[in-house]
C-alpha positions in Angstrom: 8.1 37.3 -7.8 4.5 36.4 -7.3 3.0 33.3 -5.8 1.5 32.5 -9.1 4.9 32.6 -10.8 6.5 30.4 -8.1 3.6 27.9 -8.4 4.1 27.7 -12.1 7.8 27.3 -11.8 7.5 24.5 -9.3 4.4 22.6 -10.5 6.1 20.9 -13.5 8.5 19.0 -11.3 6.0 16.6 -9.7 4.2 16.0 -13.0 7.2 15.3 -15.2 9.3 13.8 -12.4 6.7 11.2 -11.5 6.5 10.1 -15.1 10.3 10.0 -15.5 10.7 8.2 -12.2 8.1 5.6 -13.3 9.9 5.1 -16.6 13.3 4.8 -14.9 11.9 2.3 -12.4 10.4 0.2 -15.1 13.6 0.2 -17.1 15.7 -0.6 -14.0 13.4 -3.4 -12.9 13.2 -5.0 -16.3 16.9 -4.8 -17.0 17.8 -5.5 -13.4 20.0 -2.4 -13.4 20.2 -1.2 -9.8 21.6 2.2 -10.8 18.7 3.0 -13.0 16.3 1.7 -10.4 17.9 3.9 -7.7 17.6 6.9 -10.1 13.9 6.2 -10.6 13.3 5.9 -6.8 15.2 9.1 -6.1 13.3 10.9 -8.8 10.0 9.8 -7.2 11.1 11.0 -3.7 12.0 14.4 -5.2 8.7 14.5 -7.1 6.7 13.9 -3.9 8.6 16.7 -2.1 7.9 19.0 -5.0 4.2 18.0 -5.0 4.0 19.3 -1.5 5.8 22.5 -2.5 3.4 23.0 -5.5 0.4 22.4 -3.3 1.6 24.9 -0.7 2.1 27.6 -3.3 -1.3 26.8 -4.9 -3.6 28.7 -2.5 -1.5 31.9 -2.6 -1.4 31.6 -6.4 -5.1 31.2 -6.5 -5.5 34.5 -4.8 -3.4 36.1 -7.6 -5.2 34.6 -10.6 -8.8 34.9 -9.3 -8.6 38.6 -10.0 -7.6 38.1 -13.6 -10.4 38.6 -16.1 -11.5 35.5 -18.0 -10.3 33.1 -15.3 -13.1 30.7 -14.5 -13.0 30.2 -10.7 -14.7 26.8 -11.3 -11.6 25.6 -13.2 -9.4 26.8 -10.4 -11.5 25.0 -7.9 -11.5 21.8 -9.9 -7.7 21.9 -10.4 -7.3 22.4 -6.6 -9.4 19.3 -5.9 -7.6 17.1 -8.4 -4.2 18.5 -7.3 -5.1 17.5 -3.7 -5.8 13.9 -4.8 -2.6 13.9 -6.9 -0.5 15.0 -4.0 -2.1 12.5 -1.6 -1.4 9.7 -4.1 2.2 10.9 -4.7 3.2 11.3 -1.1 2.8 7.5 -0.3 4.7 6.8 -3.6 7.6 9.0 -2.4 7.5 7.3 1.0 7.6 3.8 -0.5 10.4 5.0 -2.9 12.4 6.2 0.1 11.7 2.9 2.0 12.9 1.0 -1.1 16.1 3.1 -1.3 16.7 2.3 2.4 16.1 -1.4 1.8 18.6 -1.3 -1.1 21.1 0.4 1.0 20.6 -2.1 3.8 20.6 -5.0 1.3 17.3 -6.3 2.7 15.4 -9.2 1.1 12.2 -7.1 0.8 13.7 -4.9 -2.0 11.9 -6.6 -4.9 8.6 -6.5 -3.2 9.0 -2.8 -2.3 10.1 -2.0 -5.9 6.9 -3.7 -7.2 4.7 -1.7 -4.8 6.5 1.5 -5.7 6.0 0.7 -9.4 2.3 0.3 -9.0 2.0 3.4 -6.8 4.0 5.4 -9.3 1.9 4.3 -12.2 -1.3 5.4 -10.4 0.5 8.7 -9.3 1.6 9.3 -12.9 -1.9 9.0 -14.2 -3.2 11.3 -11.5 -0.5 13.9 -12.2 -1.4 14.0 -15.9 -4.9 15.0 -14.8 -3.5 17.6 -12.4 -1.4 19.2 -15.2 -4.3 19.1 -17.6 -6.7 20.8 -15.2 -4.1 23.4 -14.2 -3.4 24.2 -17.8 -7.1 24.7 -18.5 -7.1 27.6 -16.1 -5.2 29.9 -18.5 -4.7 27.9 -21.7 -7.8 28.3 -23.7 -6.5 25.9 -26.3 -7.3 23.1 -23.8 -11.0 24.3 -23.6 -12.9 21.6 -25.5 -16.7 21.4 -25.4 -16.7 19.5 -22.0 -14.6 22.2 -20.4 -16.9 25.0 -21.7 -19.9 23.0 -20.3 -18.2 22.6 -17.0 -17.5 26.4 -16.8 -21.1 27.1 -17.6 -22.5 24.6 -15.1 -20.3 25.6 -12.3 -20.0 29.3 -12.9 -21.3 30.3 -9.5 -20.1 27.4 -7.4 -17.1 29.2 -5.9 -19.0 32.5 -5.4 -21.8 30.7 -3.5 -19.3 28.9 -1.2 -17.8 32.2 -0.2 -21.0 33.8 1.0 
Protein backbone atom coordinates (compact mmCIF):
# COMPACT_ATOMS: atom_id res chain seq x y z
CA UNK A 1 0.00 0.00 0.00
CA UNK A 2 1.43 3.36 -1.00
CA UNK A 3 1.21 6.67 0.87
CA UNK A 4 -0.94 8.04 -1.94
CA UNK A 5 -3.44 5.20 -1.47
CA UNK A 6 -3.49 5.69 2.30
CA UNK A 7 -3.99 9.45 1.88
CA UNK A 8 -6.87 8.87 -0.53
CA UNK A 9 -8.45 6.35 1.83
CA UNK A 10 -8.25 8.72 4.82
CA UNK A 11 -8.91 12.14 3.30
CA UNK A 12 -12.66 11.69 2.80
CA UNK A 13 -13.34 11.31 6.53
CA UNK A 14 -12.58 14.91 7.56
CA UNK A 15 -14.43 16.34 4.56
CA UNK A 16 -17.62 14.31 4.80
CA UNK A 17 -17.41 13.97 8.58
CA UNK A 18 -17.31 17.71 9.15
CA UNK A 19 -20.38 18.23 7.00
CA UNK A 20 -22.26 15.37 8.70
CA UNK A 21 -21.16 16.60 12.14
CA UNK A 22 -22.42 20.10 11.31
CA UNK A 23 -25.79 18.78 10.10
CA UNK A 24 -26.22 16.57 13.17
CA UNK A 25 -25.30 19.45 15.44
CA UNK A 26 -27.82 21.75 13.75
CA UNK A 27 -30.57 19.12 13.95
CA UNK A 28 -29.76 18.35 17.59
CA UNK A 29 -29.64 22.03 18.53
CA UNK A 30 -32.89 22.93 16.76
CA UNK A 31 -34.82 19.90 18.03
CA UNK A 32 -33.13 20.02 21.46
CA UNK A 33 -32.26 16.35 21.07
CA UNK A 34 -29.10 15.77 23.12
CA UNK A 35 -28.39 12.38 21.55
CA UNK A 36 -28.22 13.86 18.05
CA UNK A 37 -26.15 16.78 19.38
CA UNK A 38 -23.69 14.38 21.02
CA UNK A 39 -23.45 12.38 17.77
CA UNK A 40 -22.62 15.56 15.86
CA UNK A 41 -20.00 16.56 18.42
CA UNK A 42 -18.41 13.11 18.35
CA UNK A 43 -18.34 13.19 14.57
CA UNK A 44 -16.55 16.56 14.65
CA UNK A 45 -13.93 15.25 17.09
CA UNK A 46 -13.36 12.23 14.84
CA UNK A 47 -13.16 14.48 11.77
CA UNK A 48 -10.50 16.67 13.38
CA UNK A 49 -8.41 13.61 14.25
CA UNK A 50 -8.77 12.30 10.71
CA UNK A 51 -7.78 15.72 9.31
CA UNK A 52 -4.45 15.42 11.11
CA UNK A 53 -4.03 11.87 9.75
CA UNK A 54 -4.83 13.07 6.21
CA UNK A 55 -2.39 15.95 6.60
CA UNK A 56 0.39 13.64 7.86
CA UNK A 57 -0.06 11.30 4.89
CA UNK A 58 -0.19 14.22 2.43
CA UNK A 59 3.54 14.90 2.09
CA UNK A 60 4.49 11.25 1.48
CA UNK A 61 1.59 11.01 -1.00
CA UNK A 62 2.89 14.12 -2.78
CA UNK A 63 6.22 12.38 -3.38
CA UNK A 64 4.36 9.51 -5.07
CA UNK A 65 2.15 11.61 -7.36
CA UNK A 66 4.76 14.19 -8.37
CA UNK A 67 6.36 11.55 -10.61
CA UNK A 68 3.12 10.79 -12.43
CA UNK A 69 2.93 12.38 -15.88
CA UNK A 70 0.26 15.05 -16.32
CA UNK A 71 0.14 15.89 -12.61
CA UNK A 72 0.48 19.66 -12.25
CA UNK A 73 2.76 20.33 -9.29
CA UNK A 74 1.12 23.72 -8.90
CA UNK A 75 -2.22 22.03 -8.15
CA UNK A 76 -0.55 19.78 -5.58
CA UNK A 77 1.02 22.82 -3.95
CA UNK A 78 -2.28 24.72 -3.93
CA UNK A 79 -4.08 21.72 -2.42
CA UNK A 80 -1.40 21.44 0.27
CA UNK A 81 -1.82 25.12 1.20
CA UNK A 82 -5.61 24.91 1.36
CA UNK A 83 -5.48 21.60 3.25
CA UNK A 84 -3.24 23.25 5.87
CA UNK A 85 -5.79 26.01 6.37
CA UNK A 86 -8.61 23.45 6.53
CA UNK A 87 -6.80 21.38 9.13
CA UNK A 88 -5.96 24.42 11.27
CA UNK A 89 -9.64 25.43 11.18
CA UNK A 90 -10.86 21.92 11.92
CA UNK A 91 -8.57 21.29 14.90
CA UNK A 92 -10.16 24.07 17.04
CA UNK A 93 -13.57 22.82 15.93
CA UNK A 94 -12.68 19.35 17.23
CA UNK A 95 -11.30 20.80 20.46
CA UNK A 96 -14.47 22.83 21.06
CA UNK A 97 -16.58 19.76 20.23
CA UNK A 98 -14.61 17.75 22.81
CA UNK A 99 -15.00 20.54 25.40
CA UNK A 100 -18.72 20.62 24.68
CA UNK A 101 -18.99 16.85 25.13
CA UNK A 102 -17.18 17.20 28.46
CA UNK A 103 -19.54 20.01 29.51
CA UNK A 104 -22.55 17.87 28.61
CA UNK A 105 -21.12 14.99 30.63
CA UNK A 106 -20.46 17.28 33.60
CA UNK A 107 -23.88 18.97 33.17
CA UNK A 108 -22.32 22.43 33.16
CA UNK A 109 -24.27 25.61 32.41
CA UNK A 110 -21.93 26.56 29.56
CA UNK A 111 -23.21 23.79 27.26
CA UNK A 112 -25.48 25.95 25.10
CA UNK A 113 -22.77 28.57 24.60
CA UNK A 114 -20.21 25.91 23.66
CA UNK A 115 -22.64 24.29 21.23
CA UNK A 116 -23.19 27.63 19.49
CA UNK A 117 -19.42 28.27 19.24
CA UNK A 118 -18.88 24.73 17.91
CA UNK A 119 -21.73 25.23 15.41
CA UNK A 120 -20.11 28.38 14.05
CA UNK A 121 -16.66 26.76 13.88
CA UNK A 122 -18.05 23.65 12.19
CA UNK A 123 -19.81 25.78 9.57
CA UNK A 124 -16.54 27.57 8.78
CA UNK A 125 -14.65 24.25 8.81
CA UNK A 126 -17.22 22.63 6.50
CA UNK A 127 -16.79 25.38 3.93
CA UNK A 128 -13.01 25.09 4.14
CA UNK A 129 -13.13 21.31 3.81
CA UNK A 130 -15.23 21.56 0.64
CA UNK A 131 -12.42 23.64 -0.88
CA UNK A 132 -9.83 21.14 0.38
CA UNK A 133 -11.69 18.32 -1.35
CA UNK A 134 -12.14 20.30 -4.55
CA UNK A 135 -8.47 21.23 -4.86
CA UNK A 136 -7.43 17.67 -4.01
CA UNK A 137 -9.76 16.28 -6.66
CA UNK A 138 -8.37 18.67 -9.26
CA UNK A 139 -4.95 17.01 -9.00
CA UNK A 140 -6.05 13.85 -10.83
CA UNK A 141 -9.65 14.43 -11.87
CA UNK A 142 -9.47 16.41 -15.09
CA UNK A 143 -13.26 16.70 -15.14
CA UNK A 144 -12.78 19.37 -12.43
CA UNK A 145 -10.48 21.39 -14.68
CA UNK A 146 -12.53 24.37 -15.73
CA UNK A 147 -10.98 27.39 -17.42
CA UNK A 148 -9.80 28.94 -14.13
CA UNK A 149 -7.91 25.76 -13.17
CA UNK A 150 -6.26 25.58 -16.59
CA UNK A 151 -5.18 29.22 -16.22
CA UNK A 152 -3.82 28.51 -12.72
CA UNK A 153 -1.75 25.61 -14.05
CA UNK A 154 -0.33 27.77 -16.83
CA UNK A 155 0.42 30.73 -14.55
CA UNK A 156 2.06 28.60 -11.84
CA UNK A 157 3.70 25.93 -13.98
CA UNK A 158 7.20 26.58 -12.67
CA UNK A 159 6.42 27.75 -9.13
CA UNK A 160 7.27 24.48 -7.41
CA UNK A 161 10.35 23.78 -9.55
CA UNK A 162 11.76 27.25 -8.80
CA UNK A 163 11.22 26.78 -5.05
CA UNK A 164 13.21 23.54 -5.07
CA UNK A 165 16.36 25.05 -6.63
